[in-house]
C-alpha positions in Angstrom: 0.0 0.0 0.0 1.5 3.3 -1.1 2.0 6.3 1.2 -0.6 8.4 -0.7 -3.3 5.7 0.0 -2.4 5.5 3.7 -3.2 9.2 4.1 -6.9 8.7 3.3 -7.5 5.3 4.8 -10.0 4.5 7.6 -8.8 3.2 11.0 -9.6 -0.4 9.9 -7.6 -0.1 6.7 -4.6 1.5 8.5 -4.8 -1.3 11.1 -4.7 -3.9 8.3 -1.7 -2.2 6.8 0.2 -2.0 10.1 -0.6 -5.7 10.8 0.6 -6.7 7.4 3.8 -4.7 7.9 4.7 -6.2 11.3 3.8 -9.8 10.4 6.0 -9.6 7.2 8.8 -8.0 9.0 11.6 -10.3 10.0 12.8 -8.1 12.9 11.1 -6.1 15.7 9.8 -2.8 14.5 9.3 0.6 16.3 6.4 3.0 16.1 8.7 5.4 14.4 9.7 2.9 11.7 6.1 1.9 11.1 5.1 5.6 10.7 8.0 6.2 8.3 7.2 3.2 6.1 3.5 3.8 5.9 3.7 7.6 5.7 1.8 8.3 8.8 2.2 12.0 9.8 0.6 14.7 12.0 -2.5 13.9 13.9 -2.8 10.4 12.5 0.2 9.4 14.7 -2.2 9.4 17.6 -4.4 7.0 15.7 -1.3 4.8 15.0 -0.5 4.8 18.7 -4.1 3.6 19.4 -3.9 0.9 16.8 -0.5 -0.4 18.2 -2.0 -0.5 21.7 -4.9 -2.7 20.3 -2.5 -5.0 18.5 -0.5 -5.5 21.7 -3.7 -6.5 23.5 -4.4 -8.9 20.6 -1.1 -10.6 21.1 1.2 -8.9 18.5 3.3 -7.1 21.1 6.2 -9.5 20.5 6.7 -8.0 17.0 7.0 -4.5 18.3 10.1 -2.9 19.8 10.4 0.2 22.0 12.9 2.7 20.5 16.2 2.2 22.3 19.9 2.2 21.6 21.1 -1.2 22.8 18.6 -2.9 25.0 16.1 -2.3 27.7 18.2 -3.2 30.7 21.2 -1.4 32.3 24.4 -3.0 33.4 27.2 -0.8 34.8 30.3 -3.0 34.4 32.8 -1.7 31.8 32.0 -3.1 28.4 28.5 -4.3 29.5 26.6 -1.1 29.8 23.4 -1.1 27.8 21.6 2.1 27.1 18.2 2.3 28.9 16.2 5.2 27.4 16.6 7.6 24.2 15.3 10.4 26.3 18.3 10.1 28.6 21.2 12.2 27.3 24.6 10.5 27.9 27.9 12.2 27.7 31.6 11.2 27.6 33.7 13.1 30.1 37.3 13.3 31.1 37.8 13.7 34.9 40.1 16.5 35.9 41.0 17.1 39.6 40.2 20.5 41.1 40.8 21.9 44.6 37.1 21.9 45.2 36.4 18.5 43.6 36.7 17.8 39.9 35.2 18.5 36.5 34.1 16.2 33.7 35.3 18.0 30.5 34.4 17.0 26.9 36.4 14.4 25.1 36.1 15.8 21.6 36.6 19.3 20.1 33.2 19.0 18.4 31.3 18.2 21.6 29.0 21.1 22.2 28.3 20.0 25.8 30.6 22.1 28.1 31.0 19.5 30.8 30.0 19.7 34.5 31.6 20.0 37.9 31.7 16.8 39.8 32.3 16.0 43.5 34.2 12.8 43.5 32.9 11.0 46.7 35.3 8.1 46.2 32.5 5.7 45.2 33.8 5.6 41.6 37.5 6.2 42.6 38.0 8.6 39.8 41.5 9.9 39.2 43.0 12.5 36.9 42.6 11.4 33.3 39.8 8.8 33.8 37.2 8.7 31.0 33.6 8.0 32.0 30.1 7.8 30.5 27.7 9.8 32.6 24.2 11.4 32.5 22.5 14.1 34.5 19.4 13.4 36.5 17.7 15.6 39.1 20.6 18.1 38.8 23.1 15.5 39.8 25.9 13.7 37.9 25.4 9.9 37.6 28.5 7.9 36.5 27.3 5.0 34.3 30.6 3.5 33.1 34.3 4.1 33.9 36.1 3.3 30.6 39.7 3.7 31.8 42.5 6.2 31.5 42.9 8.6 28.5 46.6 7.7 28.6 45.8 4.1 27.7 45.3 3.9 23.8 43.0 0.9 24.3 40.4 3.4 25.7 40.1 5.2 22.3 37.9 2.5 20.8 35.7 2.3 23.8 35.2 6.1 23.7 33.9 5.8 20.1 31.8 2.8 21.0 30.0 4.8 23.7 30.0 8.1 22.0 28.3 6.7 18.9 26.2 4.2 20.9 27.4 1.2 19.1 25.9 -2.1 20.4 28.8 -3.6 22.2 27.6 -6.8 23.8 25.0 -9.4 22.9 22.0 -10.5 25.0 22.0 -13.9 26.6 19.5 -15.4 24.2 21.7 -14.5 21.2 24.8 -15.9 22.9 23.1 -19.1 23.8 21.8 -19.6 20.3 25.2 -18.9 18.8 27.0 -21.4 21.0 24.4 -24.1 20.4 25.1 -24.3 16.6 26.8 -27.2 14.8 28.2 -27.9 11.4 25.3 -29.4 9.4 25.5 -32.9 7.8 26.1 -33.2 4.1 22.5 -34.2 3.4 21.4 -32.6 0.1 24.3 -30.2 0.1 27.0 -30.3 -2.6 30.2 -31.9 -1.4 32.9 -29.3 -2.1 35.4 -30.7 0.3 37.7 -32.1 -2.4 38.0 -28.8 -4.1 41.2 -26.9 -2.9 39.4 -23.7 -1.9 41.6 -21.2 0.0 41.0 -18.2 2.2 43.1 -15.0 1.6 43.0 -12.4 4.3 45.1 -10.0 6.3 47.6 -11.2 8.8 45.5 -10.0 11.7 42.2 -11.4 10.4 40.3 -13.8 12.7 37.1 -14.4 10.7 37.4 -16.0 7.2 34.1 -15.7 5.5 35.1 -16.2 1.8 37.2 -18.8 0.0 38.2 -19.0 -3.7 39.3 -21.5 -6.3 40.0 -21.3 -10.1 41.1 -23.4 -12.9 41.3 -23.0 -16.7 38.0 -23.9 -18.4 38.3 -27.2 -20.2 35.5 -26.4 -22.7 37.1 -26.1 -26.2 34.5 -23.4 -27.0 35.9 -21.2 -24.2 39.7 -21.1 -24.9 41.4 -18.8 -22.4 38.4 -18.8 -20.1 38.2 -19.8 -16.5 36.0 -21.7 -14.0 35.8 -19.9 -10.7 34.2 -20.8 -7.4 33.6 -18.3 -4.6 32.4 -20.0 -1.4 30.9 -17.9 1.4 30.1 -18.9 4.9 26.5 -20.1 5.2 25.4 -17.6 7.9 21.7 -18.0 7.0 21.8 -21.6 8.3 22.6 -20.4 11.8 20.8 -17.0 11.9 17.1 -17.4 11.1 14.7 -14.6 10.5 13.4 -12.8 13.6 15.4 -15.0 16.1 17.5 -13.5 18.8 20.7 -13.6 16.6 18.9 -11.9 13.8 17.5 -9.1 15.9 21.0 -8.4 17.3 22.5 -8.5 13.8 19.9 -6.2 12.4 20.4 -3.7 15.3 24.1 -3.5 14.5 23.8 -3.6 10.7 27.5 -4.3 10.3 30.7 -5.0 12.1 32.9 -2.1 13.1 36.6 -2.3 12.8 39.0 -0.4 15.0 42.9 -0.6 15.1 42.8 -2.7 18.3 39.5 -4.5 18.2 36.4 -5.4 16.3 32.8 -4.8 17.3 31.2 -7.8 15.5 27.8 -8.1 14.0 27.5 -11.7 15.2 28.9 -13.4 18.4 32.3 -14.8 18.2 30.9 -18.4 18.5 29.7 -17.8 14.9 32.0 -15.1 13.4 35.2 -16.6 14.6 34.2 -20.2 14.8 31.3 -21.9 13.0 31.0 -19.3 10.2 34.8 -18.9 9.9 36.2 -21.0 7.0 39.1 -22.4 9.0 41.6 -24.7 7.1 41.0 -28.4 7.2 37.6 -28.1 9.0 34.2 -28.8 7.5 32.1 -25.7 7.1 28.7 -24.9 5.6 28.8 -22.6 2.7 26.8 -20.9 -0.1 28.9 -21.0 -3.2 28.7 -19.6 -6.7 30.4 -21.3 -9.7 31.1 -18.9 -12.6 32.4 -19.5 -16.1 34.2 -16.5 -17.5 35.5 -16.0 -21.1 39.0 -14.8 -22.1 37.8 -11.2 -21.7 36.6 -11.6 -18.1 32.9 -11.6 -18.9 30.7 -13.9 -17.0 29.2 -16.5 -19.4 27.2 -18.5 -16.8 26.9 -18.9 -13.1 25.2 -21.3 -10.7 24.6 -21.1 -6.9 24.9 -24.2 -4.8 24.7 -24.9 -1.1 27.6 -27.0 0.0 29.9 -28.4 2.6 33.6 -27.3 2.1 37.0 -27.7 3.7 39.6 -24.9 3.1 42.9 -26.4 2.2 44.9 -23.3 3.4 44.6 -20.1 5.3 46.7 -17.6 3.2 47.6 -14.0 3.8 47.8 -11.3 1.1 51.5 -11.0 1.7 52.0 -14.7 1.3 50.1 -14.8 -2.0 51.9 -11.7 -3.3 55.3 -13.2 -2.4 54.3 -16.4 -4.2 53.2 -14.5 -7.3 56.6 -12.7 -7.2 58.5 -16.0 -7.0 59.1 -16.3 -3.2 57.5 -19.4 -1.9 57.2 -20.6 1.7 56.2 -23.9 3.3 52.5 -23.2 2.9 52.4 -21.7 -0.6 55.0 -24.0 -2.2 52.8 -27.2 -2.3 49.8 -25.4 -3.7 51.4 -22.8 -6.0 50.9 -24.6 -9.3 47.4 -26.0 -8.7 45.9 -23.2 -6.6 47.7 -19.9 -6.5 48.8 -19.7 -10.1 45.3 -20.4 -11.5 43.8 -17.8 -9.2 46.2 -15.2 -10.4 45.4 -16.1 -14.0 41.7 -15.8 -13.5 42.2 -12.5 -11.7 44.2 -11.0 -14.7 41.4 -12.0 -17.0 38.8 -10.4 -14.7 40.9 -7.2 -14.9 40.3 -7.0 -18.6 36.5 -6.7 -18.0 37.1 -4.1 -15.3 39.3 -1.9 -17.6 36.9 -2.3 -20.5 33.9 -1.1 -18.5 35.8 1.8 -16.9 35.6 1.2 -13.2 36.5 4.3 -11.1 40.0 3.6 -9.8 40.7 5.9 -6.8 44.0 5.8 -5.0 43.0 6.6 -1.4 45.7 5.3 1.0 44.6 3.6 4.2 46.6 3.7 7.4 47.6 0.9 9.8 48.4 1.3 13.5 51.2 -0.9 14.7 51.3 -1.6 18.4 54.1 -2.6 20.7 53.9 -5.5 23.1 52.3 -3.3 25.8 49.5 -2.2 23.5 50.9 1.3 22.9 51.3 2.9 19.5 54.6 2.0 17.8 54.0 3.5 14.4 51.3 4.5 12.0 52.1 3.5 8.4 50.3 3.4 5.0 48.6 0.0 4.4 50.2 -1.6 1.5 48.1 -2.2 -1.6 49.0 -5.5 -3.4 47.8 -7.4 -6.4 46.6 -10.1 -4.0 44.2 -7.6 -2.5 42.7 -6.8 -5.9 42.6 -10.5 -6.8 40.1 -11.1 -3.9 38.3 -7.9 -4.7 37.7 -8.8 -8.3 36.4 -12.3 -7.5 34.1 -10.9 -4.8 32.7 -8.3 -7.3 32.0 -11.1 -9.8 30.2 -13.1 -7.2 28.1 -10.1 -6.1 27.1 -9.4 -9.8 26.1 -13.1 -10.1 23.9 -12.8 -7.0 22.2 -9.7 -8.3 21.6 -11.1 -11.7 20.1 -14.3 -10.3 17.6 -12.5 -8.1 16.6 -10.1 -10.9 16.0 -13.1 -13.3 13.9 -14.7 -10.6 12.1 -11.4 -10.1 12.8 -11.7 -6.4 12.9 -8.5 -4.3 16.2 -7.9 -2.4 18.6 -5.2 -1.3 20.9 -3.9 -4.0 24.1 -2.0 -3.3 23.4 1.2 -5.3 25.7 4.1 -6.2 24.0 7.0 -8.0 25.6 9.3 -10.6 27.4 12.3 -9.1 25.5 15.5 -8.4 25.9 18.0 -11.2 26.8 20.9 -8.9 29.6 18.8 -7.3 30.9 17.9 -10.7 31.0 21.6 -11.8 32.8 22.6 -8.6 35.3 19.8 -9.2 35.7 21.1 -12.8 36.6 24.6 -11.6 39.1 23.3 -9.1 40.8 21.1 -11.6 41.2 24.0 -14.0 42.8 26.1 -11.3 45.3 23.2 -10.9 46.0 23.2 -14.6 44.6 19.7 -14.9 43.0 18.7 -18.2 39.2 18.2 -17.8 36.8 16.5 -20.2 34.3 18.8 -21.8 31.3 16.6 -21.1 28.6 18.0 -18.8 28.7 14.9 -16.6 31.6 12.6 -16.2 31.6 8.8 -16.6 33.8 6.6 -14.5 36.2 6.3 -17.5 36.4 10.1 -17.7 37.1 10.4 -14.0 39.9 7.9 -14.4 41.3 10.1 -17.2 41.4 13.0 -14.7 43.2 10.8 -12.2 45.7 9.7 -14.9 46.3 13.3 -15.9 47.2 14.1 -12.3 49.8 11.4 -11.7 52.7 13.8 -12.3 51.0 16.6 -10.5 51.9 17.6 -6.9 48.1 17.6 -6.4 47.7 13.9 -7.1 46.7 12.9 -3.6 44.3 15.8 -3.3 42.7 15.2 -6.7 41.9 11.6 -5.7 40.3 12.9 -2.6 38.3 15.6 -4.5 37.0 13.0 -7.0 35.9 10.9 -4.1 34.1 13.8 -2.5 32.3 14.5 -5.7 30.7 11.1 -5.7 27.3 10.1 -4.4 27.2 8.0 -1.3 26.6 4.3 -1.9 23.7 2.8 0.0 21.3 -0.1 0.2 17.9 -0.1 -1.5 15.4 -2.5 -3.2 15.3 -0.3 -6.3 18.1 -1.3 -8.6 19.7 1.8 -10.2 23.1 0.2 -10.7 26.5 1.0 -9.3 28.1 4.1 -10.9 31.6 3.7 -9.4 31.9 0.0 -10.5 30.1 0.7 -13.9 27.8 -2.2 -13.2 24.1 -2.4 -14.0 23.4 -5.0 -11.4 25.2 -5.3 -8.1 24.4 -6.4 -4.5 26.4 -7.6 -1.5 26.7 -11.3 -1.1 30.2 -12.1 0.0 30.4 -11.0 3.7 27.3 -12.1 5.7 29.4 -12.4 8.8 29.9 -8.7 9.0 27.2 -7.1 6.8 23.4 -7.6 7.4 22.7 -6.7 3.7 24.6 -9.9 2.6 22.5 -12.0 5.0 19.3 -10.6 3.4 20.7 -11.6 -0.1 21.6 -15.1 1.1 18.1 -15.7 2.4 16.6 -14.5 -0.8 18.9 -16.8 -2.9 18.1 -19.8 -0.7 14.4 -19.3 -1.0 14.3 -18.3 -4.7 16.5 -21.2 -5.7 14.9 -23.7 -3.2 18.2 -24.5 -1.6 16.8 -25.7 1.7 16.2 -24.2 5.1 17.2 -20.7 6.3 15.7 -18.8 3.4 13.0 -16.1 3.6 9.8 -15.5 1.7 9.5 -12.4 -0.4 9.7 -9.2 1.7 7.5 -6.3 0.8 9.3 -3.3 -0.8 8.3 -1.2 2.2 10.1 -3.6 4.6 13.2 -3.8 2.3 13.3 0.0 2.2 13.2 0.2 5.9 16.0 -2.4 6.2 18.0 -0.5 3.6 17.6 2.8 5.3 18.6 1.4 8.7 21.7 -0.5 7.5 22.8 2.4 5.4 22.7 4.6 8.5 24.6 2.1 10.7 27.2 1.9 8.0 27.7 5.7 8.1 27.9 5.6 11.9 30.5 2.9 11.8 32.6 4.8 9.2 32.4 7.9 11.4 33.4 6.0 14.5 36.3 4.3 12.7 37.6 7.6 11.4 37.3 9.3 14.8 39.4 6.5 16.5 42.1 6.7 13.8 42.2 10.5 14.3 42.6 10.1 18.0 45.4 7.6 17.5 47.1 10.0 15.2 46.8 12.8 17.7 48.2 10.6 20.4 51.1 9.4 18.2 52.0 13.0 17.4 51.9 14.3 21.0 55.6 13.3 21.3 56.5 15.0 18.0 55.4 18.6 19.1 57.9 21.1 17.8 59.0 19.1 14.8 58.5 20.1 11.1 56.5 18.1 8.6 55.8 18.1 4.9 52.1 18.3 4.1 49.6 19.9 1.8 46.5 22.1 2.2 43.5 19.7 2.2 40.8 22.2 3.1 40.2 25.9 3.1 37.5 27.6 5.1 36.7 31.1 6.4 38.3 30.1 9.7 41.7 28.9 8.3 43.6 26.1 6.6 43.4 22.4 7.1 46.7 20.6 6.6 47.2 16.9 5.8 50.6 15.4 6.5 52.2 13.4 3.7 53.7 10.6 5.8 50.9 9.5 8.1 47.8 11.3 6.8 47.1 13.2 10.1 45.1 16.4 9.6 45.4 19.6 11.7 44.4 23.3 11.5 46.1 26.6 11.0 43.8 29.5 12.0 43.5 32.4 9.5 44.8 34.8 12.2 48.2 32.9 12.1 48.8 33.3 8.4 52.0 35.5 8.0 52.5 39.0 7.0 49.3 40.2 5.5 45.5 40.3 5.7 44.1 37.4 3.7 40.8 37.4 1.7 39.0 34.1 1.5 38.0 33.0 -2.1 35.2 30.5 -1.5 34.9 29.4 -5.2 38.6 28.5 -5.7 39.2 27.4 -2.1 42.1 29.8 -1.4 43.3 32.8 0.6 44.9 35.8 -1.2 47.0 38.3 0.7 45.5 41.8 0.2 48.9 43.5 0.0 51.4 40.8 -0.9 49.1 38.8 -3.1 50.5 35.7 -1.6 48.2 32.7 -2.2 47.4 29.7 0.0 45.3 27.3 -2.1 43.7 23.9 -1.8 46.3 21.3 -2.7 49.3 23.5 -2.2 52.4 21.8 -0.6 53.5 23.4 2.7 56.0 22.8 5.4 54.4 23.1 8.9 55.5 23.0 12.5 53.5 20.9 14.8 52.4 23.3 17.6 50.2 21.0 19.6 48.5 17.5 19.4 45.9 16.5 21.9 44.4 13.0 22.1 41.8 14.2 24.6 40.1 16.7 22.3 41.2 14.8 19.2 42.8 17.9 17.7 46.1 18.9 16.0 47.3 22.4 15.5 50.0 23.5 13.0 51.7 26.8 12.1 53.4 27.5 8.8 57.1 27.1 9.2 58.0 30.3 7.4 55.9 32.2 10.0 57.5 30.4 12.9 61.1 31.0 11.7 60.4 34.8 11.4 58.9 35.0 14.8 61.6 33.0 16.6 64.5 35.0 15.5 64.2 37.5 18.3 62.7 35.2 21.0 64.4 35.5 24.4 65.5 32.5 26.5 62.6 33.3 28.9 60.2 33.2 26.0 61.6 29.9 24.6 60.2 28.1 27.6 56.7 29.0 26.5 57.2 27.2 23.2 59.3 24.3 24.3 58.0 21.1 22.7 58.1 19.3 26.1 55.7 21.8 27.7 52.1 21.2 26.6 49.8 24.2 26.5 47.1 24.4 29.1 44.3 26.8 29.9 44.1 28.3 33.5 41.7 25.5 34.5 44.0 22.8 33.2 41.8 21.8 30.2 44.1 20.9 27.3 43.2 22.8 24.1 45.8 23.2 21.4 44.2 26.2 19.6 43.5 28.0 22.8 47.0 27.2 24.1 48.5 28.7 20.9 46.3 31.8 21.4 47.6 32.3 25.0 51.2 31.7 23.9 51.0 34.4 21.3 49.4 36.8 23.8 52.1 36.2 26.4 54.9 36.6 23.8 53.3 39.8 22.5 52.9 41.3 26.1 56.5 40.5 26.9 57.7 42.1 23.7 55.7 45.3 24.4 57.1 45.4 28.0 60.6 45.1 26.8 60.1 47.9 24.3 58.4 50.1 26.9 61.4 49.6 29.3 63.8 50.5 26.5 61.9 53.7 25.8 61.6 54.6 29.4 65.3 54.0 30.0 66.2 56.2 27.0 63.8 59.0 27.7 63.8 59.4 31.5 66.6 61.6 33.0 65.8 60.3 36.4 67.3 56.9 35.4 70.5 58.5 34.0 73.6 57.6 36.1 74.8 61.2 36.4 71.5 62.6 37.6 71.7 61.6 41.4 71.3 65.3 42.4 68.6 67.8 41.7 69.5 69.2 38.2 68.5 72.7 39.5 71.3 72.9 42.1 
């Protein structure tokens, strides 16, 4: 029933629509979700509330869920806290000791809540630097969870978990259900245990949800073609619609990955055990067998439910070394029959990728390396290898096969869609690229192939990194929806997510649809109404965005913590953002970003050009433009507020020529800046520093003038000059 029809329905018709929605839904739904799906607005929300009350009395209460963040109960042990009410406002605070007690100050520069005074009565044993989750009630501060010390980098992930209200622990029903599972018998499944499938993942991976295998196609009509199998953990066998595991998985939407931990979508009894394709152990799987031609085009594909046994757990580095000719004890026995054919199939799939013009962005990822105590040892770029792309291309092919299968079956599902870029963003990008002297296609709208041409033209430019970032910013945001509009970035007309049901709820929805549509046994799900699929798509698109924000915030905090010991040093970087407030600088080596206020730009008054993202000196005509390489001095880095402050080195060198020894103590790299109340704030600290230096300079000049002008301070004027 469409939203327009809902507006004019009677109470009985609205009740019928609500009942249909909640009975077809495979997860608990809230009043807000029902109102959004059915288009119930204004005064009719009261009618909806009345209808839901009636349905509860009629026994449908088990299908409804109160709006909450994690669950309905509260536990106060660290790592077990579960948010109670949405109407309660929770805050993260850093405890700082005061003479009259203490204060809980904000833990992020973007936090608008100013913090509160807190009388530490010893009940929570708070000490300087402790991070806590708290709420206000009846004018009093209530400590809910003590996360740990801000000086322990392991706390950074917990801060993001609580700040973004990520579901952190599972309820007992879900845990019990996960631990009670077993590997299914072969039964009607296809026996894939003799096929040498392998998993290829990072060194630190603990869940292996996809395995691959390839061999040349023996069909004489397909010379140069390949037979490929992609086998995925059969999560749908263990997680059934609307059960306790399904509700927890839907709530999370996806796993969240931090440098030191994972917040999983499913309990570890599944994600790290039964649904992890461990070597030499039987595992349930949903596999797709694909035949590709010598140009990488999929000629045919077939899904099958099977039982498999991985022959090896490989890492990206191992596979890359093997491809480059360096074999170890694991890769040597399987190189000819397993690794070499996989690489051959990958090179063929690349032909299809290049032909269709997939958008190829080069956005470096960062990896945090820890020492044995869990402290940061280094932050380095994550290496991009052919072996990474090998897996990526095979996963893309499997995802395309899943989407095509469900479209042929006319079976509703969730597609991974990526719309064409917004015209205004493209035009803004065009203007910027012209200012960088980068050749730009004349077309009104760019295709992925034309975007790639822009990226190719920028390879020799000092702006290459920035242009990759700008092209990324110009793109629409990928999301999940039942309406298939294709994937612009991959240049694919049909695409869905099939290959990671351990960590993405969208993939679980697709698995269930395939199982039911192809009659592959238990664990499937009947057709879901488009309204329900839209609701699921909106929800998991939102959880994906929250996860990305949380992951980025934690990495920023790690970078700020890592740079705290580097204060006073010079770095090479570039201008990655220009606003009316100042310049945002990105460092070349580790990707950290910090800020230079407009007031600290040297030697002139600067005018902000919003269209070309630059500052121009009104007198000197000096330009600071987006993408411009700069040398900066790290003035301050603060893991508490997650902020980094820079100054341009040319400005610093001029100012420091005449700095006295007394003044040097103010800018010593080992002396962090503090406000009067002890709150660490790099930008405010820099402001106070400059004020103090300026005051002392003026005092020195005043003393010199007084000494030169006053006769009373002349050595020969001890007597009254009139005598």
